[in-house]
C-alpha positions in Angstrom: -43.0 -41.3 -30.1 -42.3 -38.5 -27.6 -44.9 -35.9 -27.0 -45.2 -33.0 -24.6 -48.0 -31.6 -22.5 -48.6 -27.9 -22.7 -50.7 -26.2 -20.0 -52.0 -22.6 -20.1 -53.1 -21.4 -16.7 -55.3 -18.3 -16.9 -57.5 -16.3 -14.6 -60.6 -18.3 -15.5 -59.5 -21.6 -17.1 -56.7 -24.1 -17.4 -56.3 -25.3 -20.9 -54.0 -28.2 -21.7 -53.0 -30.3 -24.7 -50.5 -32.9 -25.9 -48.3 -31.7 -28.8 -45.6 -33.3 -30.9 -42.3 -31.8 -31.9 -43.8 -29.9 -34.8 -46.3 -28.1 -32.5 -49.3 -30.2 -33.7 -52.0 -30.5 -31.1 -53.0 -34.2 -30.5 -55.4 -34.2 -27.5 -57.0 -31.5 -25.3 -58.2 -31.1 -21.7 -59.6 -28.3 -19.7 -60.5 -27.3 -16.1 -61.9 -24.1 -14.5 -59.2 -22.2 -12.6 -59.7 -22.1 -8.8 -58.0 -18.7 -8.9 -57.8 -18.0 -5.2 -56.6 -21.4 -4.0 -52.9 -22.1 -4.7 -52.9 -25.8 -3.9 -56.1 -26.3 -5.9 -54.6 -24.7 -9.0 -51.7 -27.2 -8.8 -54.1 -30.1 -8.3 -56.1 -29.0 -11.3 -53.0 -29.0 -13.5 -52.1 -32.4 -12.2 -55.6 -33.7 -13.1 -55.4 -32.4 -16.7 -51.9 -33.9 -17.1 -53.1 -37.2 -15.9 -56.1 -37.1 -18.2 -53.8 -36.3 -21.2 -51.3 -39.1 -20.1 -54.2 -41.5 -20.2 -55.1 -40.4 -23.7 -51.5 -40.8 -24.8 -51.2 -44.6 -24.5 -48.1 -45.8 -26.4 -46.5 -42.4 -26.4 -43.7 -41.1 -24.1 -44.5 -37.9 -22.2 -41.3 -35.9 -22.4 -42.4 -33.2 -20.0 -44.8 -30.4 -19.3 -44.5 -26.8 -20.4 -46.6 -24.5 -18.2 -47.6 -21.0 -19.3 -49.1 -18.9 -16.5 -50.6 -15.5 -16.2 -48.1 -14.0 -13.8 -44.5 -12.7 -13.3 -42.1 -15.6 -13.5 -38.6 -15.4 -12.1 -35.5 -15.6 -14.3 -34.9 -19.2 -13.3 -38.3 -20.3 -14.5 -39.1 -21.8 -11.1 -41.5 -19.5 -9.3 -44.4 -17.1 -10.0 -43.4 -14.0 -8.2 -46.7 -12.3 -8.5 -50.0 -12.9 -10.4 -52.5 -10.0 -10.5 -55.5 -12.2 -11.2 -54.4 -15.4 -9.3 -53.4 -16.2 -5.8 -49.7 -16.7 -6.5 -47.2 -14.8 -4.4 -43.6 -16.1 -4.6 -45.1 -19.5 -5.5 -42.6 -22.3 -6.4 -45.0 -23.6 -9.0 -42.5 -25.5 -11.2 -41.4 -27.7 -8.2 -44.9 -28.1 -6.9 -46.0 -29.4 -10.3 -43.0 -31.7 -10.6 -44.0 -33.2 -7.2 -47.6 -33.5 -8.3 -47.0 -35.1 -11.7 -43.6 -36.8 -11.6 -42.7 -35.2 -14.9 -40.1 -32.5 -15.9 -41.7 -29.1 -15.9 -40.7 -25.9 -17.7 -42.5 -22.7 -16.5 -42.9 -19.4 -18.2 -45.2 -16.4 -18.5 -48.2 -17.2 -20.7 -47.5 -14.4 -23.2 -43.8 -15.3 -23.5 -44.9 -18.8 -24.3 -47.4 -17.5 -26.8 -44.9 -15.3 -28.4 -42.4 -18.1 -28.8 -45.1 -20.5 -30.1 -46.1 -18.0 -32.8 -42.5 -17.4 -33.7 -41.7 -21.1 -34.0 -44.9 -22.5 -35.4 -47.5 -19.7 -36.1 -48.1 -16.2 -37.5 -44.6 -14.9 -36.8 -42.6 -17.7 -38.5 -41.1 -15.3 -41.0 -40.3 -12.5 -38.6 -37.2 -11.8 -36.6 -38.8 -9.1 -34.4 -42.3 -9.5 -33.2 -44.5 -8.5 -30.2 -47.2 -10.8 -29.0 -50.2 -9.0 -27.3 -52.7 -11.2 -25.5 -56.1 -9.5 -24.8 -57.7 -11.7 -22.2 -58.5 -11.4 -18.5 -55.6 -9.0 -18.5 -53.2 -7.8 -21.2 -50.0 -9.9 -21.6 -47.0 -9.5 -23.8 -44.1 -11.3 -25.3 -41.2 -9.9 -27.3 -39.0 -11.8 -29.7 -36.1 -9.7 -30.9 -33.6 -11.0 -33.5 -34.8 -14.6 -33.0 -34.5 -14.4 -29.2 -37.1 -14.2 -26.5 -36.6 -11.1 -24.4 -36.7 -12.0 -20.7 -35.0 -9.0 -19.0 -32.7 -9.0 -16.0 -35.2 -10.6 -13.7 -37.2 -12.7 -16.1 -40.1 -10.2 -16.1 -39.7 -8.3 -19.4 -42.7 -7.5 -21.6 -45.3 -7.1 -18.8 -46.9 -4.7 -21.2 -50.3 -4.8 -19.6 -48.9 -2.9 -16.7 -47.6 0.1 -18.8 -49.3 3.1 -17.2 -51.4 4.7 -19.9 -53.7 6.9 -17.7 -52.0 8.7 -14.8 -54.2 8.3 -11.7 -56.5 6.0 -13.7 -58.3 2.9 -12.6 -56.7 0.8 -9.9 -55.1 -2.4 -11.3 -54.6 -5.7 -9.6 -50.9 -5.1 -9.5 -51.5 -2.1 -7.2 -50.8 0.7 -9.6 -53.3 3.0 -11.3 -53.9 3.4 -15.0 -52.4 0.2 -16.3 -53.1 -0.6 -20.0 -54.9 -3.8 -19.1 -57.5 -1.8 -17.2 -58.7 -0.4 -20.5 -57.8 -3.0 -23.2 -58.7 -6.3 -21.7 -61.6 -8.7 -21.5 -62.1 -7.6 -17.9 -62.4 -4.0 -19.0 -64.9 -5.0 -21.7 -67.1 -6.8 -19.2 -66.8 -4.1 -16.5 -68.0 -1.4 -18.9 -70.9 -3.5 -20.2 -72.0 -4.4 -16.6 -71.9 -0.8 -15.6 -74.2 0.1 -18.6 -76.7 -2.7 -17.6 -76.6 -1.7 -13.9 -77.4 1.9 -14.9 -80.4 0.6 -16.9 -79.1 2.5 -19.9 -81.6 2.2 -22.8 -78.6 1.8 -25.1 -77.8 -1.5 -23.3 -81.3 -3.0 -23.7 -80.0 -6.0 -25.7 -77.2 -6.7 -23.2 -79.7 -6.5 -20.4 -82.0 -8.9 -22.1 -79.1 -11.4 -22.7 -78.2 -11.4 -19.0 -81.8 -11.3 -17.7 -81.2 -7.8 -16.2 -78.4 -9.2 -13.9 -75.2 -7.4 -14.6 -73.1 -10.0 -12.9 -74.4 -12.7 -15.3 -73.0 -10.8 -18.3 -69.8 -12.1 -19.8 -67.5 -11.4 -22.7 -68.9 -14.1 -25.0 -72.4 -12.6 -24.7 -71.0 -9.2 -25.6 -69.1 -10.5 -28.6 -72.1 -12.5 -29.8 -74.4 -9.5 -29.5 -71.9 -7.3 -31.4 -71.7 -9.8 -34.2 -75.5 -9.8 -34.4 -75.4 -6.0 -34.8 -76.1 -4.7 -31.3 -74.7 -1.1 -31.3 -73.8 -0.9 -27.7 -71.7 -4.1 -27.9 -70.0 -2.9 -31.1 -69.1 0.4 -29.4 -67.7 -1.5 -26.3 -65.5 -3.6 -28.5 -64.4 -0.6 -30.5 -63.3 1.1 -27.3 -61.2 -2.0 -26.4 -59.7 -2.0 -29.9 -58.8 1.7 -29.8 -57.1 1.3 -26.4 -55.2 -1.8 -27.8 -54.1 0.2 -30.9 -52.9 3.2 -28.9 -50.9 0.9 -26.6 -49.3 -0.9 -29.6 -48.4 2.4 -31.2 -46.4 3.3 -28.1 -44.7 -0.1 -28.2 -43.9 0.3 -31.9 -42.1 3.6 -31.2 -39.8 1.8 -28.7 -39.4 -1.7 -30.2 -39.9 -1.3 -34.0 -41.2 -4.8 -34.5 -41.9 -6.5 -37.9 -45.4 -7.3 -36.6 -47.8 -7.5 -33.7 -49.5 -10.8 -33.1 -52.8 -10.5 -31.3 -54.2 -13.3 -29.2 -56.3 -13.9 -26.1 -60.1 -14.4 -25.7 -61.0 -10.8 -26.8 -59.4 -11.5 -30.2 -62.3 -13.8 -30.9 -64.2 -10.7 -31.8 -62.1 -10.4 -34.9 -62.3 -7.2 -36.9 -64.7 -5.7 -34.3 -61.6 -5.2 -32.2 -58.8 -5.4 -34.8 -60.1 -2.7 -37.1 -60.2 0.0 -34.5 -56.8 -1.2 -33.3 -55.4 -0.8 -36.8 -57.0 2.6 -37.1 -55.4 3.8 -33.8 -51.9 2.8 -34.8 -51.1 5.5 -37.4 -52.7 8.2 -35.3 -50.2 7.9 -32.5 
């Protein structure tokens, strides 16, 4: 039986699994992402691949599919730029082939997610769909008429870097006002930390959760507090949802998809994010 290793490299974690030809997940492994060390990232991927190979005794590993949070060139060989990781013209595919001895296919993480949803997930019945990943940043993948849209240079659907606020917050890409500065997990945590740092009475529950240390606050804490009824956390997630919905409304006007598929860590908040996003769509 031939199986494949899928690796998702994000700003904070490396998640990997073995899957069969139907997309069924067989085994999983995970590492923290050494985000600012290029060689260490490759080594961490090699480690999870070796761990999964060891768990796959009796199965043939057909190759590794790598999804990464960055701009991947048209040949699928190099990460040209990653706003939240240390890659700059990084020949990641070859580096990983050398490290693992296995065939490697490289793509942007949201492209990979979009194709996975189209083949095996929520968009199986759609011909035109847009994947929006709300995580450390905002990623996107577009499937149009059963084909993944890559663009002339392989960098289509970098929707997180649509400029939604002229002269807005500085983004990791260097521009100001990018969508991901307002609709991502990073934006959620930033706003919550600012409230705690300002000692806002409205953020008393969040302050208690992090022991008064804004830097100890994370997205999971905020989502947990919101689900428990903390009003400040609910409002923070509503803000993220509204920004997400407004951005999707603009994309809908251009792309006219059958559906949007929402993923990424922020989507774990469920309707706390999705309801304000839905509400924002018809208003734009």
